[in-house]
N, C-alpha and C positions, 0 to 999 in steps of 0.2 A: 603561498599567500593564504591566510585563513580568511574565509568569507565572513561578511557581516561582523566585522570586528567591533568590539565594545571595549574601549580603552579607558582605564582608570587614570586620574590625574597623576603625573609622576611625583614621586617624593623628592624634594630638593636634595641634591648631593653636592659634595665639595667639587669645585671645578677641577676637572681632570681626574676625578676619582675613578679607578678601574671598575669595570662592570663585567658581568657575564650574562648573556641572553640566550635562553634555550627554549625549545618548543617541546612540550610533553603531550602525549596522546594516551587515551584510555578508551576502553570499550567494555560494555556490559550487555550480556545476552538475556533475553526474556522470552518466555513462551507466549506466542500470540493467543489472545482470548477472543478475538473477533474474526469473522470470515465474511467477506463480501463476495457474493455470487453474481456474475454478470449473465443475465438471461436475455435471449433474443427470441423473437417470433417472426417467422416468414410464411406468408400465405400467397399462393399463386392461383389466380382465377381468370376467367375470360373478360371480366369487366372490373373497373376500379371499385365500384360500390360492393361487388361481391368479395373482392380481395380484402377491402377494408373491413367488411362485416366479419369475414373469417378471422382476421387478425384480432379484432375486438373480442370475438367469442373465445379465442384461445387465451388471450390475456386475462379476461374476466374469470375464466375457469381456473387459471393458475392463482390469481389473487384470492379467489374464494377458498381454494385449497390451502394456501398459505395461512389464511385467517383461521381456518379450522385447526391448524397446527400451532396456533399461538403466536404467529409472526405479526408484530404490531404494524399498523399502517404507516407510521412514521419511519419504519425501518425499510420501506420500499420506495425507491426513487426512479421515476421515468427519466430516460436520458436521450432517446431518439425516436423519431417516427419518419419513415420515408415511403414514398410511393413512386414507382417507376414502371415504364413500359418495357416489356421484354420483346426482342425482335429476332427474327430468323431471316437469313439471306435466301432469297428465292430467285432463280435464274429468270431474267426478263422482268422481274418485279422489284428487285432491290430488297431493302430491309422491310419486312412485313411484321406488323405487330402480332405476336403470338399469344400474348396474355399480359397480365399486370401483376406486379409483385408489391406487396405491402410488408414492410419490415418495421418492427418496433423492438426497443430494448429497454430494460430497466435493471436496476441493481437491488439486491436484497442483502441487508446486513444482519448477520446472525451471531449469536454466541457460538464459539467454536465447537464446544462439546454438546451442550444442550440448551434449549430455550425454556421459557416459562412452563411449558407443558412437557418437559423432559423429552423433546424431540431433538435428535442429533442433526448436525449439518447434513450427514448422509441421508437421513430420513427426509429432510426437506428437499434435497435434490431429487430423490426418487419420486416424491410426490409431485414435484414440478414437471418431471418428464412424463409421468402418468397423466397429469391434467392437461398438458399442452399437446401430447401426442406427437405426430410426425412433424408438426409445425414448430416445435420448440428447438432452440439452439442454446447450448451452454458455451458461452464465449470465454469464460475464464474465472479463476478464483484468486482472491487477494487476501491472505492472512494479514492481520494487523494487531497492534497492541492498543487497547483503549486508553490506558494511563501509563505512559512511558516515563513519568517523572522520577520514580524511584531508580529505574535503570539509568536515567540521564544523570542523576545526582551521583550515583556510584561511578559512572564513566568519568565525570569531572574530578572526583577524588583520585581516581587512578591516573588521570592526566596530570594532576598536580604532583602526585608522588613521582611520576616519571620525570617531570621537569626538575623537581628538587634533586632527584638522584643524579641526573645529568649535570646540573649546576655544581653539585658537591664534587663530582668527579673532575670536572674541568678546573674547578678552583684548586683541588688537591694537586692536579698536574702542574698548575701555575705556582704552587707553593703558597696558596692563600686559603682562606675560608670564606664562605658566603656570609654577607651581612644582611642589612635590611632589604626588603623587597622595594624596588623602585617603580616598576611598571608591570601591570598585568593586562594582557590582551587575550580575550576569550573568543574562540570560534563557536558558531552555533552547532549544537548537537545535531547529527544527521542520522535518520533511521536508514539502515542498510539491510535490505532483505527481510524475510525471504522474498524472492521474485514472484510475480504472479504465476499461478499454476495453470498452464494451458490445458484445455480439455477438448474433447472431440467436437467437431463442427456440428454434427448432428447426433442426437441421442438415439442409440440403437436398441437399448433394452433398459429395463428398470432394476437391474441388479445393483445393490449398493456397492460403490467403489470406495475402498478405504482412503481416508484423507489424513495425512500426517501434518501436524502443525509446524514442526521444525522449530526454529528459533528466530527471533527478530533481534538484531544487534543495534544498540545505540552507541554512537561514537562521540567523543569530545576531544577538543584540542585547546591547549592554553600555552601562550608564549609569555614568559616571565623574565624580567631583568632583576638581578640581584647586584648589590654593591659588593665588591671584593675587599676584604680586610685582611 
C-alpha cells in the first residue's frame, strides 16, 4: 500500500473494458548540502546553582565562538535542559547525593562544506570542542538536502517510466496495447538516508575529523491504470 495516496478522478471507460494496473518506482540521489550537529553540555558540581552556572558558561562560550565563525543565531536551536541529582550507595546510609548534573543540548545547522565566512563543518566542530572543553558532548550528525524538489521531480519521472514499461509489457503478454490512462495514484516521496552519523560521547581532542556527505536518496511511487485496447 502506498501511503498518503492522492487519487485523480477516474476517466470513464466502457463497462467491462479490460484494464491493466501497475505500480512504478523511481529514485534519485542528491548530495546533501546541509549538516545538523547535535551538541550537548554536561556539568557536574556539588550544588545545583554551581552546576547550572557551569553549564551556562560552557553554552555561552560555544555560542560566542559559533558567532565569530559566522554561524547565524537562527541556525542554532535549543532542544533540552535537564537538572538531576547524582547518588552513590553507601553502606548503612543508602543512596547519598554525591553531586548534581545539569545537561543542555542544542542543534546547529550548517552548510555542509563552508559557511558565510568560509568555515567548514569540520572547523565549526573543532571550535565547538575547544570552546566547550571537557563539558562538551557531540551527540550526532545529520546530513540533509535543503531543496529536494529537483530530485523528487526526477524520481517521479522515473517512477512513471517504470510503470509505463511494466504496463506495456503486460499488455503485450495479453496481446493488447495500452490505451488511455484511467487512474493515477501517487505516493508521497520519502527521503531515505543517509542515516545520522554517530560520534563519540565525549570529545577527546580537537583534531579535525573528515566528514563525508554521501548521498541522500528521494524515492517516488505511482500506481497507474491504463485501458487495454
